[in-house]
C-alpha positions, 0 to 999 in steps of 0.5 A: 091869692096871686092876681095878675091883669087889671080887675074889670069895674064893670061888664061881663067876666068870663071865666073857666070853672074848676070848683065851688072855690072859684066863687069865694076866690073870684069874689074876693078878687073883684066885686061881682054878681055871679051866674050859677046853676040853680042847684047852687042855691040849695047847697049848705053854706055856699047857697046862703052866700050865693043868695046873699050875694045876688047870684043869678040862678039859672035852670040849665034845662030850661030855655025860659030860664036862659031868657030871664037870667038874660034880662037879669044880666042886662039889669046888672050890666046897666047898673054898672055891676060886673057880672061873672059867668062861667060859660063851659056850664060846668066845672072841670079837672083843669086839664082843659077848657071846655067849649064856651056856650055863647047864649048868655054873652048876648047881654053884654054884646047887645049893650056894648059892655066889655067881656073880659076873659079871666083864668083861675088855677090852684096850686096844691103843696104836695098834690096837683090842681086837680086835688082842688077841683070839683068835677064829674061825680065827686061827692060834695061833702067829702071833697069839701072835707078834703079840701078843708083838711089840705094845707097849702092850697093857693088860688091865681087869677089872671084877667086879660087886658083885652076885652070882646065888645063888637063880635057876634056871640058865637065868635066871641065865645071862641075867641074868649075861650082861646084866650082863657086857654092861653092864660090856663097854659101859662098858669100851668107852666108856672109863667108869671108874665101875662 
């Protein structure tokens, strides 16, 4: 794993989302609690580790769930625990960074906690980054077996040095997305400098 930038000790970390692989990779990079879709709770192996790691699960179809998740995030942030959020709301093939949903930025903004943008990417020997990505209607089991059978998948993570703290959530979402897109462009070009 290649890591660039300073790992945040607390606050909210927002990252692009490419695969279920992002979770163990980011967890290895920095201690944090994740916010994940409710379905992950029941996934084989990953669900167990997510539950064991204190993941905050959200039902993306329920406004009440969003409010409950925001309350859990506030509790974690007040304890000084870093919370990691994928504000795109889904994983992609890496070709773009989707719009960041702003609603779950509110707990950090309200508490005055830093919101640190992060970008994750993959290098696949003899393949493309999208070979490691889990997106669309790809079958989980088949994808997992393909990934486990591959040699030479490496991850890279960059944490931005700037943090959003005082803007409203919609402006923060846009600014954070732009920073993540810039980091992703550097990754895709192979630039090592931040």
